[in-house]
C-alpha positions as CSV (number, residue, x, y, z in Angstrom):
1,X,-131.5,-106.6,284.5
2,X,-128.5,-108.9,285.1
3,X,-127.8,-112.1,287.1
4,X,-124.3,-111.9,288.5
5,X,-124.7,-113.4,292.0
6,X,-124.6,-117.1,292.3
7,X,-126.8,-117.3,295.4
8,X,-129.6,-115.6,293.4
9,X,-129.3,-118.2,290.6
10,X,-129.6,-121.0,293.2
11,X,-132.6,-119.3,294.8
12,X,-134.4,-119.0,291.4
13,X,-133.6,-122.7,290.7
14,X,-134.9,-123.9,294.0
15,X,-138.1,-121.8,293.8
16,X,-138.8,-123.0,290.2
17,X,-138.3,-126.6,291.3
18,X,-140.7,-126.2,294.2
19,X,-143.3,-124.5,292.0
20,X,-143.2,-127.0,289.1
21,X,-142.6,-130.3,290.9
22,X,-144.0,-130.1,294.4
23,X,-147.7,-130.6,295.0
24,X,-149.9,-127.6,295.9
25,X,-147.1,-125.1,295.7
26,X,-148.1,-121.8,294.2
27,X,-145.6,-119.3,292.8
28,X,-146.7,-116.3,294.9
29,X,-146.2,-118.2,298.1
30,X,-143.0,-119.8,297.0
31,X,-141.4,-116.5,296.1
32,X,-142.7,-114.9,299.3
33,X,-141.0,-117.6,301.4
34,X,-137.8,-117.4,299.4
35,X,-137.5,-113.6,299.9
36,X,-138.3,-114.0,303.6
37,X,-135.6,-116.6,304.0
38,X,-133.1,-114.2,302.4
39,X,-133.6,-111.0,304.2
40,X,-130.0,-109.9,303.4
41,X,-130.8,-109.5,299.7
42,X,-131.1,-105.9,298.7
43,X,-134.1,-104.5,296.9
44,X,-132.3,-104.8,293.5
45,X,-131.5,-108.4,294.2
46,X,-135.1,-109.2,295.2
47,X,-136.4,-107.5,292.0
48,X,-134.0,-109.6,289.8
49,X,-135.1,-112.8,291.5
50,X,-138.8,-112.1,291.3
51,X,-138.7,-110.9,287.7
52,X,-136.7,-113.9,286.4
53,X,-138.7,-116.4,288.5
54,X,-142.0,-115.2,287.2
55,X,-140.9,-114.7,283.6
56,X,-139.6,-118.3,283.4
57,X,-142.9,-119.6,284.7
58,X,-144.7,-117.4,282.2
59,X,-142.6,-118.5,279.3
60,X,-142.0,-122.1,280.3
61,X,-143.4,-123.8,277.1
62,X,-141.5,-121.4,274.8
63,X,-138.3,-122.0,276.8
64,X,-138.8,-125.8,276.6
65,X,-138.9,-125.4,272.8
66,X,-135.5,-123.5,272.9
67,X,-134.1,-126.2,275.2
68,X,-135.3,-129.0,273.0
69,X,-136.8,-130.9,276.0
70,X,-139.4,-130.6,278.7
71,X,-138.6,-129.2,282.1
72,X,-137.5,-131.9,284.6
73,X,-136.2,-131.6,288.2
74,X,-132.6,-132.1,286.9
75,X,-132.6,-129.6,284.0
76,X,-133.8,-126.4,285.6
77,X,-130.5,-124.7,285.2
78,X,-130.8,-125.3,281.5
79,X,-134.2,-123.7,281.6
80,X,-132.7,-120.7,283.4
81,X,-129.9,-120.4,280.7
82,X,-132.5,-120.6,277.9
83,X,-134.4,-117.7,279.5
84,X,-131.2,-115.6,280.1
85,X,-130.2,-116.1,276.4
86,X,-133.7,-115.4,275.0
87,X,-134.2,-112.3,277.1
88,X,-130.6,-111.1,276.5
89,X,-130.0,-110.9,280.2
90,X,-126.4,-110.4,281.2
91,X,-125.2,-113.3,283.5
92,X,-122.1,-114.8,285.0
93,X,-121.2,-118.4,284.1
94,X,-121.7,-120.1,287.5
95,X,-120.5,-123.6,288.1
96,X,-124.2,-124.8,288.1
97,X,-124.2,-123.9,284.4
98,X,-121.2,-126.1,283.6
99,X,-121.9,-128.8,280.9
100,X,-125.0,-127.1,279.5
101,X,-124.8,-127.0,275.7
102,X,-126.0,-123.7,274.6
103,X,-125.2,-124.0,270.9
104,X,-128.6,-125.7,270.1
105,X,-130.5,-123.0,272.1
106,X,-128.7,-120.2,270.2
107,X,-129.4,-121.9,266.9
108,X,-133.2,-121.9,267.6
109,X,-133.1,-118.4,268.9
110,X,-131.4,-117.2,265.7
111,X,-134.3,-118.6,263.6
112,X,-136.6,-116.2,265.5
113,X,-139.7,-118.4,264.8
114,X,-141.6,-121.0,266.8
115,X,-143.8,-123.8,265.3
116,X,-147.1,-123.3,267.0
117,X,-149.3,-120.6,268.6
118,X,-149.2,-122.6,271.9
119,X,-145.4,-122.3,272.0
120,X,-145.5,-118.6,270.9
121,X,-147.8,-117.6,273.8
122,X,-146.4,-120.3,276.1
123,X,-149.6,-122.1,277.0
124,X,-150.6,-125.8,277.0
125,X,-152.0,-127.0,273.6
126,X,-155.4,-127.7,275.1
127,X,-155.7,-124.1,276.4
128,X,-154.8,-122.6,273.0
129,X,-157.6,-124.7,271.5
130,X,-160.1,-123.7,274.2
131,X,-159.3,-120.0,273.9
132,X,-159.6,-120.1,270.1
133,X,-162.9,-122.0,270.3
134,X,-164.4,-119.7,272.9
135,X,-163.0,-116.3,271.9
136,X,-162.4,-116.6,268.2
137,X,-159.5,-114.7,266.5
138,X,-159.2,-112.2,269.3
139,X,-157.8,-114.8,271.7
140,X,-154.3,-114.0,270.6
141,X,-154.6,-110.3,271.6
142,X,-155.9,-111.4,275.1
143,X,-153.0,-114.0,275.5
144,X,-150.5,-111.3,274.5
145,X,-151.9,-109.1,277.4
146,X,-152.0,-112.0,279.8
147,X,-148.2,-112.6,279.3
148,X,-147.4,-109.1,280.5
149,X,-146.5,-108.3,284.1
150,X,-149.5,-107.2,286.2
151,X,-149.3,-103.6,287.5
152,X,-149.6,-103.1,291.2
153,X,-153.0,-101.5,292.0
154,X,-154.2,-100.5,295.5
155,X,-157.7,-99.8,296.6
156,X,-158.0,-96.8,298.9
157,X,-159.8,-97.6,302.1
158,X,-162.4,-94.9,302.0
159,X,-163.3,-95.6,305.7
160,X,-160.0,-94.1,306.7
161,X,-158.7,-91.9,303.9
162,X,-159.1,-90.5,300.3
163,X,-157.3,-91.4,297.1
164,X,-155.5,-88.0,297.1
165,X,-154.4,-88.4,300.7
166,X,-153.2,-91.9,300.1
167,X,-151.0,-90.9,297.2
168,X,-149.5,-88.2,299.3
169,X,-148.9,-90.5,302.3
170,X,-147.3,-93.1,300.0
171,X,-145.1,-90.4,298.4
172,X,-143.8,-89.5,301.9
173,X,-142.7,-93.1,302.2
174,X,-140.9,-93.1,298.8
175,X,-143.7,-94.9,296.9
176,X,-144.8,-93.1,293.8
177,X,-148.4,-93.7,292.7
178,X,-151.2,-92.1,290.6
179,X,-155.0,-92.3,290.4
180,X,-156.7,-94.3,287.6
181,X,-159.4,-92.6,285.6
182,X,-162.9,-94.0,286.1
183,X,-161.8,-96.1,289.1
184,X,-162.7,-93.9,292.1
185,X,-160.7,-95.9,294.7
186,X,-157.8,-97.1,292.6
187,X,-154.2,-96.1,293.0
188,X,-151.5,-97.6,290.7
189,X,-147.8,-97.8,291.6
190,X,-145.2,-96.3,289.2
191,X,-143.1,-99.3,289.9
192,X,-143.2,-102.5,292.0
193,X,-142.6,-101.9,295.6
194,X,-143.2,-103.9,298.8
195,X,-146.1,-101.8,300.0
196,X,-146.7,-104.1,302.9
197,X,-143.8,-102.5,304.8
198,X,-145.4,-99.0,304.6
199,X,-147.0,-97.3,307.6
200,X,-150.0,-96.6,305.3
201,X,-150.6,-100.3,305.0
202,X,-150.1,-101.1,308.7
203,X,-152.7,-98.3,309.4
204,X,-155.2,-99.9,307.0
205,X,-155.3,-97.1,304.5
206,X,-155.4,-99.4,301.5
207,X,-155.6,-103.0,300.3
208,X,-153.8,-104.5,297.2
209,X,-156.7,-105.1,294.8
210,X,-156.6,-105.0,291.0
211,X,-158.6,-102.3,289.3
212,X,-161.0,-104.7,287.5
213,X,-161.8,-106.5,290.8
214,X,-162.7,-103.1,292.3
215,X,-165.5,-102.7,289.7
216,X,-167.5,-105.6,291.3
217,X,-168.2,-103.8,294.6
218,X,-169.8,-100.9,292.6
219,X,-171.6,-103.2,290.3
220,X,-173.5,-104.8,293.2
221,X,-175.0,-101.4,294.0
222,X,-175.0,-101.8,297.8
223,X,-176.7,-99.2,300.1
224,X,-176.0,-98.3,303.7
225,X,-178.1,-100.3,306.1
226,X,-178.6,-103.3,303.8
227,X,-178.0,-107.0,304.6
228,X,-175.4,-108.2,302.1
229,X,-174.1,-111.7,301.7
230,X,-170.7,-112.3,300.2
231,X,-171.1,-116.0,299.5
232,X,-167.6,-117.0,298.4
233,X,-165.7,-114.4,300.4
234,X,-162.3,-116.0,300.6
235,X,-159.8,-113.7,302.3
236,X,-162.2,-110.8,301.8
237,X,-160.7,-108.4,299.2
238,X,-164.2,-107.6,297.8
239,X,-165.9,-107.9,301.2
240,X,-163.8,-105.1,302.6
241,X,-164.6,-103.0,299.6
242,X,-168.3,-103.6,300.2
243,X,-167.9,-102.5,303.9
244,X,-166.3,-99.3,302.7
245,X,-169.0,-98.6,300.1
246,X,-171.7,-99.2,302.9
247,X,-169.7,-96.9,305.2
248,X,-169.8,-99.6,307.9
249,X,-173.6,-99.3,308.1
250,X,-175.7,-102.4,307.7
251,X,-174.5,-106.0,307.8
252,X,-172.2,-108.1,305.6
253,X,-172.2,-111.8,306.1
254,X,-169.0,-113.3,304.7
255,X,-169.3,-117.0,303.9
256,X,-166.6,-119.4,302.8
257,X,-165.9,-123.1,302.9
258,X,-162.4,-122.5,304.3
259,X,-162.0,-121.4,307.9
260,X,-158.4,-120.2,307.4
261,X,-159.5,-117.7,304.7
262,X,-162.2,-116.3,307.0
263,X,-159.6,-115.9,309.7
264,X,-157.5,-113.9,307.3
265,X,-160.6,-111.8,306.4
266,X,-161.1,-111.0,310.1
267,X,-157.5,-109.9,310.5
268,X,-157.8,-107.7,307.4
269,X,-161.2,-106.2,308.5
270,X,-159.7,-105.3,311.9
271,X,-156.8,-103.4,310.2
272,X,-159.2,-101.7,307.8
273,X,-161.6,-100.6,310.5
274,X,-164.5,-102.5,308.9
275,X,-166.9,-103.3,311.7
276,X,-170.0,-104.5,309.9
277,X,-168.7,-107.9,308.7
278,X,-169.7,-111.2,310.3
279,X,-167.9,-114.4,309.1
280,X,-169.6,-117.8,308.8
281,X,-168.0,-121.0,307.6
282,X,-170.1,-123.1,305.2
283,X,-169.8,-126.3,307.1
284,X,-173.0,-127.8,305.8
285,X,-176.2,-126.8,303.8
286,X,-177.9,-125.5,306.9
287,X,-175.7,-122.4,306.9
288,X,-177.1,-121.4,303.5
289,X,-180.7,-122.5,304.3
290,X,-180.8,-120.3,307.4
291,X,-180.2,-117.3,305.0
292,X,-182.9,-118.2,302.5
293,X,-184.6,-115.0,301.3
294,X,-182.7,-112.9,303.8
295,X,-180.2,-110.9,301.6
296,X,-180.9,-107.5,300.0
297,X,-177.7,-108.0,298.0
298,X,-175.7,-111.2,297.2
299,X,-172.3,-111.5,295.8
300,X,-171.3,-114.8,294.2
301,X,-167.6,-114.4,293.3
302,X,-167.6,-117.9,291.9
303,X,-164.6,-120.4,291.8
304,X,-163.3,-120.4,288.2
305,X,-160.4,-121.2,285.9
306,X,-158.7,-118.0,286.8
307,X,-157.7,-117.4,283.2
308,X,-158.4,-113.7,283.5
309,X,-155.6,-113.3,286.1
310,X,-152.7,-115.2,284.5
311,X,-150.8,-111.9,284.6
312,X,-150.4,-112.3,288.3
313,X,-150.7,-116.1,288.6
314,X,-148.9,-117.5,285.5
315,X,-148.2,-120.8,287.2
316,X,-152.0,-121.7,287.2
317,X,-151.9,-122.4,283.4
318,X,-149.6,-125.3,284.1
319,X,-151.7,-126.6,287.0
320,X,-155.2,-126.7,285.4
321,X,-156.5,-128.8,282.5
322,X,-159.8,-129.1,280.5
323,X,-161.2,-131.6,283.0
324,X,-160.7,-129.0,285.7
325,X,-162.6,-126.4,283.7
326,X,-165.4,-128.8,283.0
327,X,-165.7,-129.6,286.7
328,X,-165.6,-126.0,287.8
329,X,-168.4,-125.1,285.3
330,X,-170.7,-127.7,287.0
331,X,-169.7,-126.3,290.4
332,X,-170.5,-122.7,289.2
333,X,-174.0,-123.8,288.1
334,X,-174.6,-125.6,291.4
335,X,-173.5,-122.6,293.4
336,X,-175.8,-120.3,291.4
337,X,-178.7,-122.6,292.0
338,X,-178.1,-123.1,295.7
339,X,-176.8,-119.7,296.8
340,X,-179.3,-117.6,294.8
341,X,-182.0,-118.8,297.3
342,X,-180.5,-116.4,299.9
343,X,-181.7,-113.4,297.9
344,X,-184.9,-111.7,298.9
345,X,-187.6,-110.9,296.3
346,X,-186.6,-107.5,294.9
347,X,-183.0,-108.1,295.9
348,X,-180.1,-108.0,293.5
349,X,-177.1,-110.3,293.1
350,X,-173.8,-110.3,291.2
351,X,-172.4,-113.4,289.6
352,X,-168.7,-112.7,289.0
353,X,-165.6,-114.7,287.9
354,X,-162.0,-113.8,287.0
355,X,-162.3,-115.9,283.8
356,X,-162.5,-114.7,280.2
357,X,-164.3,-117.8,278.9
358,X,-167.9,-117.2,277.9
359,X,-168.7,-120.8,279.0
360,X,-167.9,-119.8,282.6
361,X,-169.5,-116.4,282.3
362,X,-172.5,-115.2,280.3
363,X,-173.4,-118.8,279.2
364,X,-173.7,-119.8,282.9
365,X,-176.0,-116.8,283.6
366,X,-178.1,-117.6,280.5
367,X,-178.5,-121.2,281.7
368,X,-179.4,-120.1,285.2
369,X,-182.0,-117.5,284.0
370,X,-183.5,-120.1,281.7
371,X,-184.0,-122.6,284.6
372,X,-185.1,-119.9,287.1
373,X,-187.8,-117.7,285.7
374,X,-188.0,-115.8,289.1
375,X,-184.7,-114.1,288.2
376,X,-183.9,-111.6,285.4
377,X,-180.6,-110.2,284.2
378,X,-180.3,-106.4,284.5
379,X,-176.9,-106.0,282.9
380,X,-173.5,-107.6,282.6
381,X,-170.0,-106.5,281.8
382,X,-166.8,-108.2,280.7
383,X,-163.4,-106.7,281.3
384,X,-160.7,-108.1,279.0
385,X,-157.0,-108.3,279.9
386,X,-156.1,-106.3,276.8
387,X,-157.8,-103.3,278.5
388,X,-154.8,-103.2,280.9
389,X,-156.0,-104.9,284.1
390,X,-157.2,-108.4,285.0
391,X,-159.9,-110.2,283.0
392,X,-163.2,-110.3,284.9
393,X,-166.9,-110.9,284.2
394,X,-169.9,-109.6,286.2
395,X,-173.6,-110.0,285.8
396,X,-176.2,-108.1,287.9
397,X,-179.3,-110.2,288.4
398,X,-182.6,-109.3,290.1
399,X,-184.9,-111.7,291.9
400,X,-188.4,-110.7,290.7
401,X,-190.5,-113.4,292.3
């Protein structure tokens, strides 16, 4: 990995500035726009830009320590230099780097120690405290895993193909991939590639979906012909998996509070050949009330802190705070109370999050069960980032009366 083209350094600088200092700008969308605007960059250049951009976001707090100051709109090139020196990345001395004193950075790097765990793992101080409080000593192992790059995992669309056929089709297009043991539909790429350009993608043979996330569809135990409600469907990654598991038989009602997410879901469903999905926007409480006691299965993929998916969304740790987590926990409890009413007696629901905090996960379910004796927990599972994929929690709950 080396940074020897000035236009790449400028691109990284501008993308970091947008991510850190503009409101509601998320790293994945920022980098997507940057790469689209620079179509002339070769695949090697794109890989360099993406990797350096994401690593700087991931290690921001640690790099600020090496810089001796916090990141500001006018010192982003210093931040980039700190990263290049720390990661021993070969670079050219562009004019943008003029005047940056690197002696202090090098002095700190030579010491090879940092003063706090928050700096070591590059997370806000409050988050280090929260993780330690909720996870105990094993929080460091999880944080270590969350600072790694996420692998690219695809979910085979079983409505159209098999895992074996997909691996072969991708190989024909120069994308090397392999199956993952104990994940029936998952295919992992040997190295990062833009799979959205492949014919296999355009023909709807797969979706990009982390292996842990794929567990949730199976956990819900759907059957052909059932009525299934996906209550927080978003753009529909899990909805499409449910459609495939039901072999397009039965009905899936995909709900969300955002119209644009449901529009994206429809587009994806069309490509995937998933015909049993109906979308409904939650514009008011009536939408939920009309579905009271109508669902055989209910998926509540609840809004959460997203701490289990920092591998792929490292910028979110700089955008949330303890207040946000406290607010989201209240919202989770409210959603559980309101949405669980859609489940028929004898029906099953899954409460899932992509968080690793017990206070958002099993403690929320315990609280719900305590206040709602008509429901009982059948089983739950937590998947930790140190196992190799995203961190997730899922609880299977039955309505008994």
